[in-house]
C-alpha positions in Angstrom: 142.4 -47.7 85.5 143.4 -50.9 87.6 146.3 -49.5 89.3 148.5 -46.4 89.0 151.6 -44.7 90.9 150.5 -41.9 93.2 151.6 -38.6 91.9 153.1 -37.4 95.6 154.8 -40.8 96.5 156.3 -43.2 93.9 156.0 -46.2 96.5 152.3 -45.9 96.7 150.3 -47.8 94.2 146.5 -46.8 93.9 144.4 -49.8 93.3 140.7 -50.1 92.3 140.0 -53.6 91.0 140.1 -57.0 92.5 142.7 -58.4 90.0 145.3 -55.7 91.4 144.5 -56.3 94.9 145.0 -60.1 94.4 148.3 -59.4 92.6 149.6 -57.2 95.4 148.4 -59.4 98.2 150.3 -62.4 96.8 153.3 -60.2 96.2 152.9 -58.9 100.0 153.0 -62.7 101.0 156.1 -63.4 99.0 157.8 -60.2 100.3 157.1 -60.4 103.9 159.7 -62.1 106.0 158.4 -62.2 109.8 154.8 -60.7 110.5 151.6 -60.7 108.7 148.7 -58.8 110.2 145.3 -58.8 108.6 142.4 -56.7 110.0 139.0 -57.4 108.2 135.0 -57.5 108.6 134.8 -61.2 107.3 138.0 -61.6 104.9 136.4 -60.8 101.4 135.8 -64.2 99.9 136.8 -63.0 96.7 140.2 -61.7 97.8 141.1 -64.1 100.4 139.3 -67.5 99.8 141.2 -68.7 96.8 144.0 -71.5 96.6 146.5 -69.2 95.5 146.2 -67.1 98.5 146.1 -69.9 101.0 149.1 -71.5 99.1 150.8 -68.1 99.4 150.0 -67.7 103.2 151.1 -71.3 103.8 154.4 -70.7 102.1 155.0 -67.4 104.2 154.2 -69.1 107.6 156.5 -71.8 106.7 159.4 -69.7 105.4 161.0 -69.2 108.5 160.6 -70.4 112.2 159.6 -67.0 113.4 157.2 -66.3 110.6 153.7 -66.0 111.7 150.1 -64.6 110.6 147.5 -63.0 112.8 144.1 -62.4 111.6 141.6 -60.3 113.2 137.9 -60.4 111.9 134.8 -58.3 113.2 132.1 -60.7 111.8 133.2 -64.3 113.1 129.9 -66.0 111.9 130.2 -65.3 108.3 134.1 -65.8 108.4 133.6 -69.3 110.0 130.8 -70.1 107.2 133.0 -69.0 104.4 136.6 -69.8 104.9 137.1 -73.7 105.0 140.1 -73.7 103.3 141.6 -71.3 105.8 140.3 -73.2 108.7 142.2 -76.3 107.3 145.3 -74.6 107.0 144.8 -72.9 110.6 144.3 -76.6 111.9 147.5 -77.6 110.3 149.5 -74.6 111.6 148.0 -73.4 114.8 151.4 -72.1 116.2 152.0 -70.1 112.9 148.6 -68.8 112.0 146.3 -67.2 114.5 142.5 -66.0 114.1 140.7 -63.9 116.5 137.5 -61.8 116.4 137.5 -58.3 117.4 134.9 -57.6 120.1 135.4 -53.6 119.6 134.6 -51.2 117.0 137.6 -49.3 116.1 137.4 -45.9 114.4 137.2 -46.1 110.4 135.5 -49.4 111.1 134.8 -50.3 107.4 138.5 -50.4 106.4 140.5 -53.6 105.8 144.4 -53.7 106.0 147.1 -56.3 105.5 150.5 -55.6 107.1 153.7 -57.1 106.2 156.8 -56.7 108.5 157.3 -53.1 109.3 157.1 -51.7 105.6 154.3 -53.4 103.7 150.8 -52.2 103.6 147.8 -53.1 101.4 145.0 -51.0 102.3 141.3 -51.2 101.5 139.1 -48.0 102.2 136.1 -50.0 102.6 136.2 -53.7 103.2 134.7 -55.6 100.2 135.0 -52.8 97.8 138.3 -53.0 95.8 139.5 -49.4 96.1 142.6 -48.4 98.0 146.5 -48.6 97.8 149.6 -50.7 98.2 152.7 -49.3 99.8 156.0 -51.3 99.5 157.9 -48.9 101.6 155.1 -47.5 104.2 157.7 -47.1 107.1 156.9 -44.3 109.5 153.3 -44.3 108.1 152.5 -47.7 109.0 153.9 -47.5 112.6 150.5 -46.1 114.0 148.5 -48.7 112.2 150.7 -51.6 113.2 150.3 -50.3 116.9 146.7 -50.2 116.5 146.5 -53.8 115.1 148.6 -54.9 118.0 146.5 -53.1 120.6 143.3 -54.5 119.0 144.7 -58.0 118.8 145.8 -58.0 122.7 143.2 -55.8 124.3 140.0 -56.6 122.1 140.7 -60.0 120.2 138.8 -63.1 121.3 139.5 -66.6 120.0 136.7 -67.8 117.7 136.2 -71.4 119.2 134.0 -72.5 116.2 137.0 -72.1 113.8 138.9 -74.8 115.7 136.1 -77.1 115.6 135.0 -79.3 112.6 131.1 -79.1 112.4 129.7 -82.1 110.5 
C-alpha cells in the first residue's frame, strides 16, 4: 500500500513509501503560490536532495514576487554536509529561500512537515521514515502547525553561517 484515501476525510491521503512522498512533495511545490515552510531534522536526503525537488523549489520561489520558502532544520551539521545542491540554490536566491537552524526542541520532535500556503500539508510522523499523510485542504487543522512554525522560526531559528560559505 503506497497511498490511500482516509476513510474519515477524502482530502487526506495516507502515505507509506518514498515514491508517494516525492510525488506529493512535487505536487505541493506546484500547487503552493506564496509560502512554503519546512521543518525537519536534516531534510531527508532521499526526499529533498534530488534535482527534481530542487527544480520544483526553484520554480516555486520564482513563480511570484512574494513567493518564498523557509526551511528550519534541527541538525545543521548533517544538513550542511549533505545538501550542496540546495546550498547552491540558496546562494542564487537568498531573498526567496531562507534556511535556519532550530535551537529548541519542540514537542513531537521527530516529525517533519512541509506547509504550502494556508491549506497544504505534507506530514511525516517520524523524520526519515516514510509514513504520514498529505492533505490538500488542511485549512483549520493547519492553523496551529503554521503558527508553531512561525513561532519557532522567529523565536528559536538561527542562521547557519556554514550554509552561506563555500568550504574548499
